[in-house]
C-alpha positions as CSV (number, residue, x, y, z in Angstrom):
1,M,0.0,-0.1,0.0
2,N,2.5,2.8,1.0
3,G,4.8,1.1,-1.8
4,G,1.8,2.1,-4.5
5,S,1.5,5.5,-2.7
6,N,4.9,6.6,-2.8
7,Q,5.3,5.7,-6.5
8,R,2.1,7.3,-7.5
9,G,3.7,10.6,-5.2
10,A,6.8,10.1,-7.8
11,I,4.6,10.2,-10.8
12,Q,2.9,12.9,-9.4
13,M,5.9,14.9,-8.7
14,D,7.0,14.1,-12.2
15,S,4.2,15.3,-13.6
16,L,4.6,18.7,-12.0
17,I,8.2,18.8,-13.2
18,T,7.3,18.0,-17.0
19,A,4.5,20.9,-16.6
20,A,6.8,23.1,-15.4
21,A,9.2,22.7,-18.4
22,R,6.7,22.9,-20.7
23,A,5.5,26.2,-19.2
24,L,9.0,27.4,-19.2
25,A,9.3,26.7,-22.9
26,A,6.2,28.3,-23.5
27,G,7.4,31.6,-21.7
28,D,5.3,31.1,-18.6
29,P,7.5,31.6,-16.0
30,L,5.3,32.1,-13.2
31,G,3.0,29.0,-14.2
32,A,6.1,27.3,-13.8
33,L,6.6,28.2,-10.5
34,D,2.7,27.5,-9.5
35,R,3.7,24.1,-9.6
36,I,7.5,24.0,-8.2
37,A,8.1,26.7,-6.2
38,L,7.9,25.1,-2.9
39,R,10.4,22.3,-3.9
40,D,13.8,21.9,-3.7
41,D,15.0,18.9,-5.1
42,A,17.5,19.1,-8.0
43,P,15.3,19.0,-10.9
44,A,13.0,21.9,-9.2
45,L,15.9,24.0,-8.6
46,A,17.0,23.9,-11.8
47,L,13.3,25.0,-13.2
48,R,13.2,27.6,-10.5
49,G,16.3,29.1,-11.6
50,I,15.2,29.3,-15.4
51,A,12.1,30.9,-14.0
52,M,13.6,33.6,-12.2
53,A,15.9,34.6,-14.7
54,Q,12.9,34.6,-17.4
55,L,11.3,37.1,-14.6
56,G,14.6,39.1,-14.7
57,D,15.9,38.5,-11.6
58,L,19.2,37.0,-12.5
59,V,21.3,36.9,-9.0
60,R,18.5,34.4,-7.4
61,A,18.4,32.9,-10.8
62,K,22.3,32.1,-10.9
63,A,22.2,30.7,-7.2
64,L,19.2,28.6,-8.1
65,V,20.8,26.6,-11.2
66,K,24.4,26.4,-8.8
67,S,22.2,24.4,-6.2
68,A,20.8,22.1,-8.7
69,A,24.1,21.6,-10.2
70,R,25.2,20.5,-7.1
71,A,22.5,18.3,-5.7
72,F,22.7,16.3,-8.9
73,G,24.7,13.4,-8.3
74,P,28.0,12.8,-10.3
75,K,26.5,10.2,-12.4
76,E,23.7,12.6,-13.6
77,A,26.0,14.0,-16.4
78,L,23.2,15.1,-18.7
79,A,21.4,17.1,-15.9
80,R,24.4,18.8,-14.9
81,A,25.4,20.0,-18.2
82,R,22.0,21.5,-18.6
83,C,22.5,23.5,-15.6
84,V,25.7,24.6,-17.1
85,V,24.1,25.6,-20.1
86,A,21.0,27.5,-17.8
87,E,23.9,28.8,-16.1
88,A,26.0,30.4,-18.7
89,E,22.7,31.8,-20.3
90,I,22.1,33.8,-16.9
91,A,25.7,34.9,-17.2
92,L,25.0,36.1,-20.7
93,A,22.3,37.9,-19.7
94,S,23.7,39.7,-16.7
95,R,26.8,40.7,-18.8
96,D,29.0,38.5,-16.8
97,L,31.2,38.0,-20.1
98,G,34.2,36.0,-18.4
99,W,32.0,33.3,-17.4
100,P,34.6,30.4,-18.4
101,V,33.7,29.4,-22.0
102,K,35.2,25.9,-21.4
103,A,32.6,24.4,-19.1
104,L,30.2,25.6,-21.5
105,E,31.7,23.7,-24.4
106,A,32.1,20.4,-22.2
107,A,28.5,20.7,-21.5
108,R,27.4,20.9,-24.9
109,I,29.9,18.1,-26.0
110,T,28.0,15.8,-22.7
111,L,24.8,17.0,-24.3
112,E,25.3,15.9,-27.9
113,A,27.0,12.6,-26.3
114,H,23.5,11.6,-25.1
115,S,21.5,12.8,-27.9
116,D,20.0,15.8,-26.7
117,R,20.9,18.1,-30.0
118,V,18.5,20.7,-28.5
119,N,20.5,21.4,-25.6
120,A,23.5,21.0,-27.6
121,A,22.5,23.7,-30.1
122,H,21.1,26.2,-27.7
123,A,24.8,25.9,-26.0
124,R,26.2,26.7,-29.0
125,C,23.7,30.0,-30.3
126,L,24.7,31.1,-26.3
127,Q,28.5,31.0,-27.2
128,I,27.6,32.4,-30.7
129,R,25.9,35.3,-29.1
130,R,28.6,36.0,-26.3
131,L,31.6,35.9,-29.8
132,L,28.9,38.5,-31.0
133,L,28.9,40.5,-27.9
134,I,32.4,40.8,-27.7
135,G,33.0,41.8,-31.3
136,R,34.4,38.3,-32.3
137,L,32.6,38.3,-35.6
138,D,34.8,36.0,-37.7
139,E,35.1,33.0,-34.7
140,A,31.2,33.6,-34.3
141,D,30.4,32.7,-38.2
142,V,32.1,29.7,-37.8
143,L,30.5,28.3,-34.8
144,L,27.4,29.5,-36.8
145,A,28.0,27.4,-39.6
146,T,28.3,24.2,-37.6
147,L,24.4,24.8,-36.8
148,D,21.8,23.9,-38.7
149,P,18.4,26.0,-37.6
150,A,16.0,23.6,-39.5
151,P,15.6,20.6,-37.0
152,L,15.1,23.0,-33.9
153,P,12.1,23.9,-32.3
154,P,10.4,27.4,-33.1
155,A,11.8,29.4,-30.0
156,L,15.5,28.2,-30.6
157,R,15.4,28.9,-34.3
158,A,14.0,32.3,-33.6
159,A,17.2,32.5,-31.6
160,H,19.6,31.2,-34.3
161,E,18.1,33.9,-36.8
162,L,18.6,36.5,-34.2
163,V,22.2,35.9,-33.9
164,V,22.7,35.7,-37.8
165,A,21.1,38.5,-37.8
166,G,23.0,40.0,-35.4
167,I,26.2,39.4,-36.9
168,A,24.8,40.4,-40.3
169,I,24.1,44.4,-38.6
170,R,27.3,44.6,-37.2
171,R,29.2,43.4,-40.8
172,L,26.6,46.6,-42.0
173,Q,25.1,43.5,-44.2
174,S,21.3,44.8,-44.1
175,K,19.7,42.9,-46.3
176,M,21.0,39.6,-45.1
177,A,20.1,41.1,-41.9
178,R,16.3,41.8,-42.9
179,H,15.9,38.5,-44.2
180,A,17.3,36.5,-40.9
181,L,14.7,38.8,-38.5
182,T,11.9,38.0,-40.9
183,R,12.7,34.5,-40.7
184,A,13.2,35.3,-37.0
185,E,9.8,37.0,-36.4
186,H,8.0,33.9,-38.5
187,A,9.7,31.2,-35.7
188,A,8.8,33.8,-32.7
189,R,5.1,33.8,-33.2
190,E,5.1,29.7,-33.8
191,A,7.0,29.8,-30.7
192,G,4.2,31.8,-29.1
193,I,6.4,33.6,-26.8
194,P,5.7,37.2,-26.3
195,A,9.2,37.9,-25.3
196,L,10.7,36.2,-27.9
197,T,8.6,38.3,-30.5
198,A,9.2,41.7,-28.9
199,E,12.9,40.9,-28.6
200,V,12.5,40.5,-32.8
201,E,10.3,43.7,-32.8
202,N,13.4,45.7,-31.3
203,A,16.1,43.9,-33.4
204,F,14.1,45.3,-36.4
205,L,14.0,49.0,-35.5
206,V,17.8,48.9,-35.7
207,L,17.4,48.6,-39.1
208,D,14.5,51.0,-39.1
209,T,16.1,53.4,-36.9
210,P,19.0,56.4,-37.7
211,A,22.5,54.5,-37.7
212,A,24.8,57.3,-38.8
213,R,24.9,60.7,-40.3
214,L,26.2,61.9,-44.0
215,I,27.8,65.3,-44.3
216,V,28.3,66.3,-47.8
217,H,28.9,70.8,-48.2
218,G,28.4,71.0,-44.7
219,E,25.2,69.8,-44.7
220,E,23.9,66.5,-43.1
221,R,21.4,63.9,-42.5
222,P,20.7,60.7,-40.8
223,L,21.1,57.6,-42.9
224,L,19.7,54.2,-42.2
225,L,22.1,51.3,-42.3
226,E,21.4,50.0,-45.3
227,E,21.7,53.8,-46.6
228,V,25.6,53.0,-44.8
229,E,26.0,50.2,-46.6
230,A,25.2,51.5,-49.8
231,L,27.9,54.5,-49.3
232,L,30.1,52.2,-48.9
233,G,29.8,50.2,-51.3
234,S,29.5,53.6,-54.0
235,T,32.1,55.6,-55.6
236,S,32.5,58.0,-53.2
237,L,35.4,59.0,-51.1
238,V,34.6,58.4,-47.7
239,I,35.9,59.9,-44.5
240,D,34.6,56.8,-42.3
241,A,34.2,59.3,-38.5
242,C,33.0,56.0,-37.4
243,R,36.0,53.8,-38.1
244,Y,38.8,56.3,-38.5
245,V,39.1,55.5,-41.7
246,V,39.0,56.9,-45.1
247,R,37.4,54.6,-48.1
248,G,37.4,54.9,-52.0
249,A,37.8,52.7,-55.1
250,G,37.9,50.1,-52.8
251,M,40.5,51.0,-50.7
252,S,41.2,52.0,-47.5
253,V,43.5,53.9,-45.3
254,S,42.9,53.7,-41.4
255,L,43.8,56.4,-39.4
256,A,42.4,54.9,-36.2
257,K,45.9,55.3,-34.5
258,R,46.8,58.7,-36.1
259,P,44.4,61.1,-34.5
260,V,45.5,64.1,-35.9
261,L,45.9,62.7,-39.6
262,F,42.0,61.8,-39.3
263,T,40.9,65.0,-37.9
264,L,43.2,67.1,-40.6
265,A,41.5,64.4,-42.9
266,R,37.6,65.4,-41.8
267,A,37.9,68.8,-41.6
268,L,39.4,69.1,-45.6
269,A,36.5,66.8,-46.0
270,E,33.7,69.3,-44.4
271,A,34.8,71.9,-47.0
272,W,35.6,69.9,-49.9
273,P,35.9,71.7,-52.9
274,G,36.7,74.2,-50.9
275,D,39.8,75.1,-48.4
276,V,40.1,75.1,-45.2
277,P,41.8,77.9,-43.3
278,R,44.9,77.2,-41.6
279,E,44.2,78.8,-38.3
280,V,40.5,76.4,-38.6
281,L,43.1,73.3,-38.9
282,I,45.4,74.4,-36.7
283,R,42.1,74.8,-33.5
284,R,40.9,71.5,-34.7
285,A,43.5,69.2,-35.1
286,F,46.1,70.8,-32.1
287,R,43.4,72.0,-29.9
288,L,44.7,75.7,-29.6
289,K,42.8,78.7,-30.4
290,L,45.5,80.5,-31.4
291,S,48.7,80.2,-33.7
292,D,51.5,81.0,-34.0
293,E,54.4,80.1,-36.8
294,S,55.4,77.2,-34.9
295,H,52.3,75.6,-34.8
296,R,52.4,76.8,-38.8
297,A,55.5,74.4,-39.0
298,R,53.5,71.5,-37.3
299,L,50.7,71.6,-39.7
300,R,52.5,71.4,-42.2
301,V,54.3,68.4,-41.3
302,E,51.1,66.5,-40.2
303,V,49.6,68.0,-43.5
304,G,52.4,66.1,-45.3
305,R,52.2,63.1,-43.4
306,L,48.5,63.4,-44.1
307,R,49.4,63.6,-48.0
308,A,51.6,61.0,-47.8
309,A,49.3,58.1,-45.8
310,L,46.1,59.3,-48.4
311,K,47.8,58.5,-51.4
312,P,46.8,57.1,-54.0
313,L,43.0,57.7,-52.7
314,A,43.8,61.6,-52.2
315,G,46.0,64.6,-52.5
316,I,46.3,67.9,-50.4
317,I,47.1,71.2,-51.9
318,A,48.0,74.2,-50.6
319,T,45.8,77.2,-51.0
320,Q,46.1,81.1,-50.7
321,H,44.9,80.9,-47.1
322,G,45.0,77.1,-46.1
323,F,44.7,73.8,-47.7
324,A,42.1,71.8,-49.4
325,L,41.8,68.0,-50.9
326,V,41.9,66.7,-53.9
327,A,40.2,63.5,-54.9
328,L,42.2,61.5,-57.2
329,V,39.8,58.2,-57.2
330,S,36.4,59.7,-56.8
331,S,33.9,62.5,-58.4
332,D,32.7,63.5,-54.7
333,V,33.9,63.2,-51.3
334,V,31.5,62.8,-48.2
335,V,31.8,62.4,-44.3
336,L,30.4,59.4,-42.3
337,A,29.9,60.7,-39.1
338,Q,28.6,59.2,-35.6
339,P,25.0,59.5,-34.8
340,V,26.1,61.8,-31.7
341,E,29.4,63.3,-31.4
342,E,30.2,61.9,-28.0
343,K,33.4,61.3,-26.3
344,F,32.2,58.0,-24.9
345,A,30.4,56.5,-27.9
346,A,31.5,53.1,-27.7
347,L,30.9,52.7,-24.2
348,F,27.2,54.2,-24.7
349,A,26.5,51.4,-27.8
350,F,27.2,48.8,-25.1
351,L,25.2,50.0,-22.0
352,A,22.4,51.4,-24.6
353,D,20.9,47.5,-24.7
354,G,19.5,48.2,-21.5
355,E,20.9,45.2,-19.7
356,S,23.5,45.6,-16.3
357,W,27.5,45.5,-17.2
358,S,30.0,45.2,-15.0
359,S,33.2,47.3,-15.7
360,S,34.8,43.6,-16.6
361,A,32.8,42.5,-18.9
362,L,33.0,46.0,-20.6
363,A,36.8,46.4,-20.9
364,L,36.4,42.5,-22.4
365,A,33.9,44.4,-25.2
366,L,35.5,46.9,-26.2
367,G,39.2,45.6,-26.2
368,T,40.9,47.9,-23.3
369,S,41.7,47.9,-19.7
370,Q,39.3,47.4,-16.8
371,R,40.9,50.8,-15.1
372,T,40.4,53.0,-18.4
373,V,36.9,51.9,-18.7
374,Q,36.1,52.3,-14.4
375,R,37.7,55.9,-15.2
376,S,34.8,56.5,-18.3
377,L,32.2,54.9,-16.4
378,D,33.0,57.0,-13.4
379,T,33.5,60.8,-15.6
380,L,29.5,59.3,-16.8
381,A,28.0,58.9,-13.5
382,A,29.8,62.2,-12.0
383,A,27.9,63.4,-15.3
384,G,24.8,61.5,-14.1
385,K,24.9,59.8,-18.1
386,V,24.6,56.1,-16.3
387,Q,24.1,54.6,-12.9
388,S,25.2,52.0,-11.4
389,F,24.0,49.5,-8.2
390,G,25.8,47.1,-5.9
391,H,29.3,47.2,-4.5
392,G,32.8,45.4,-5.8
393,R,32.5,42.8,-8.0
394,A,28.9,42.5,-8.2
395,R,28.4,46.6,-9.3
396,R,26.6,46.8,-12.5
397,W,26.3,50.1,-14.5
398,M,23.4,50.2,-16.6
399,T,21.7,53.6,-18.7
400,P,18.5,53.9,-20.5
401,P,18.6,53.1,-24.2
402,V,19.6,56.5,-26.4
403,P,16.5,57.2,-28.3
404,G,16.6,58.3,-31.8
405,F,19.4,56.2,-33.3
406,A,20.8,53.0,-33.6
407,T,24.1,52.2,-31.7
408,T,25.9,50.0,-34.5
409,L,28.6,52.3,-35.9
410,L,29.4,52.8,-32.2
411,L,30.4,49.8,-31.6
412,P,34.2,48.1,-32.4
413,A,33.0,46.3,-35.0
414,P,35.1,45.5,-38.5
415,L,33.5,46.9,-41.6
416,P,33.5,45.5,-44.5
417,S,37.0,46.8,-45.9
418,D,38.6,46.6,-43.2
């Protein structure tokens, strides 16, 4: 009698776990918690952690999933691997980019070995999303090529297409991005998960929001991502102030490490086909209000360096009052500028996703030192532009999304001809 009762209880408990898992798969974390909120066995802890992650309580979610991983025995390799994947997803959502990636790869291999191809594919998507966040697009492409989205459930297909679109957007491949987002939209609707549908809709906004400014003959207008892509593929000589590169006729000259030369190139391009007075060039390049003969001599040296750097794309001639740019391979000259002129533009671009970032994660994504990032954050905080919460290693930074423009060209990602 008792044995039968215990067996029925076990079956009922398993059915609750199954029902909770289905609720989570459908994007219903509250429905899942209704079934397992008071349970502390390993499967329930894992599902409670995922539910809390869906509700946005990432700190509690991380603790629950860690507890679940410890609760599963050493022989339950499949369950422990699933916990590792869940923990990785929570880390990614909380922008903990320093999370041990080798553990996720080991979990993915375990899932493959146990024929859990859905969760293995999910692990691969997380790996790709992390690479996308830190701008390692070539590595992301390599991993993406190993995924076949066709047999995946709708929610995972949508996530896959969002990754495809994200890489395409960073590479300024607007048509490919739009096609991927259309596929993601269909998959999200099939999955019936409102949060996923909203994520796709937000991604579409990037394509329909100005991403840069075009400056020609002293006048400027906003450009969508597809217009930026078309401009970089045109015959124009483009002074690209988003990546500090001069582009034209399929060639490019990077001035990213030569800020004085790029400042001069931009000033000359903005005035093209006219010239720029020497005093204006000295003020912009050297940040000096007054000039003397020594500054004029320095200007001549820097203009000579710029003239050598721009060959064969453009030349520079001296005029009565200053200098003028001469396009050698193009019929017109334009400046491609960031949507906003902001000293910490790249930092803002990451924070504008609405997530909370640690300074270490921002440093990893920006490819710079944590100390440099921390100084920048402190400056922005003093100006009231960013906010932080938590202390020490748990400190996180965030800012509301900047309205009115896309941040794609503020991110430190390579453009097509780099």
